[in-house]
C-alpha positions in Angstrom: -35.5 43.3 67.6 -33.8 44.7 64.1 -35.4 43.9 61.1 -33.2 41.9 58.1 -32.5 43.6 54.8 -35.0 42.4 52.1 -33.8 42.0 48.5 -35.9 41.3 45.4 -34.7 38.1 43.7 -31.6 37.8 41.5 -30.4 41.5 43.3 -29.0 40.6 46.0 -25.3 43.0 46.6 -22.0 40.6 46.4 -21.2 38.9 50.1 -24.6 37.1 50.8 -25.3 33.8 49.6 -27.9 30.8 50.4 -26.9 27.4 52.6 -26.8 26.0 49.1 -24.6 28.6 47.3 -22.1 28.3 50.2 -22.0 24.6 50.2 -21.0 24.6 46.5 -18.5 26.7 47.8 -17.4 23.8 50.3 -18.6 26.7 53.2 -20.9 26.5 56.1 -22.6 29.6 57.8 -20.7 28.2 60.8 -23.4 29.5 63.4 -23.7 32.9 62.4 -27.5 34.5 61.7 -29.4 34.9 58.7 -28.0 38.3 57.9 -31.0 39.2 54.9 -33.5 37.7 52.7 -34.5 37.2 48.7 -38.4 37.5 47.9 -40.0 36.6 45.1 -43.2 37.7 44.3 -46.1 35.6 43.3 -49.1 35.8 41.6 -52.7 36.1 42.6 -52.2 37.5 46.0 -50.2 34.3 47.1 -47.2 35.2 49.6 -43.7 35.3 48.0 -41.2 32.7 48.3 -38.1 33.8 50.4 -34.4 32.5 50.8 -32.1 33.4 53.6 -28.7 35.0 53.2 -25.8 34.3 54.8 -22.5 36.4 55.0 -19.3 34.8 53.0 -17.5 36.3 55.2 -18.4 35.1 58.1 -19.1 31.3 56.5 -16.5 28.6 57.6 -15.4 25.8 55.4 -17.1 22.3 55.5 -16.0 20.0 58.2 -14.8 16.7 55.9 -16.0 13.3 56.6 -14.3 11.2 59.1 -13.8 7.3 58.7 -16.7 7.0 61.4 -18.7 9.5 59.6 -18.4 7.4 56.5 -19.3 4.3 58.4 -22.8 6.2 59.7 -23.9 7.7 56.6 -23.2 3.7 54.9 -25.2 2.3 57.4 -28.0 4.8 57.2 -28.2 4.7 53.7 -28.4 0.8 54.0 -31.3 1.1 55.8 -32.8 2.8 53.6 -32.2 0.3 51.1 -33.4 -2.3 53.8 -37.1 -3.8 52.5 -39.0 -4.3 55.7 -40.6 -7.3 54.6 -38.2 -9.4 52.2 -35.3 -8.1 54.8 -33.4 -7.8 51.4 -31.3 -4.5 50.0 -33.5 -3.3 47.1 -31.1 -1.5 45.2 -32.0 1.6 45.6 -33.8 3.4 48.7 -37.4 2.8 49.2 -39.9 4.8 48.6 -42.3 6.2 51.6 -45.0 6.2 50.2 -44.4 2.6 49.5 -43.1 1.2 52.6 -42.1 -1.5 51.0 -39.8 -2.7 47.5 -41.5 -2.7 44.1 -41.5 -6.6 44.2 -43.1 -6.4 48.1 -45.5 -4.2 46.9 -46.4 -5.4 43.5 -46.5 -8.7 43.5 -48.4 -10.0 40.6 -47.1 -7.3 38.5 -44.0 -8.8 38.9 -45.4 -12.3 37.6 -47.0 -11.1 35.0 -43.5 -9.7 33.5 
């Protein structure tokens, strides 16, 4: 097993990019393995932050959204916006920490307003 090249933060050579940087260029890793990694040192003996890099020349274009994918995405977002208690569309993604819309979670505060 070969080890990955390690670069310091902001010092990676051209031709490498993180997943987010690839996405900003409308690219995706396309099945390639991680080619290198960045390490950002931290204080007080904590382990460094690590970001994985992929080769830009091996990256593939992002797959286009098909009508079926759009329908699946809309259904997923609708499910995340629907309150499990009152079954209404809250108009926002319901936080998992609450588990229900704000109106159902804090009914006494809604009456006072």
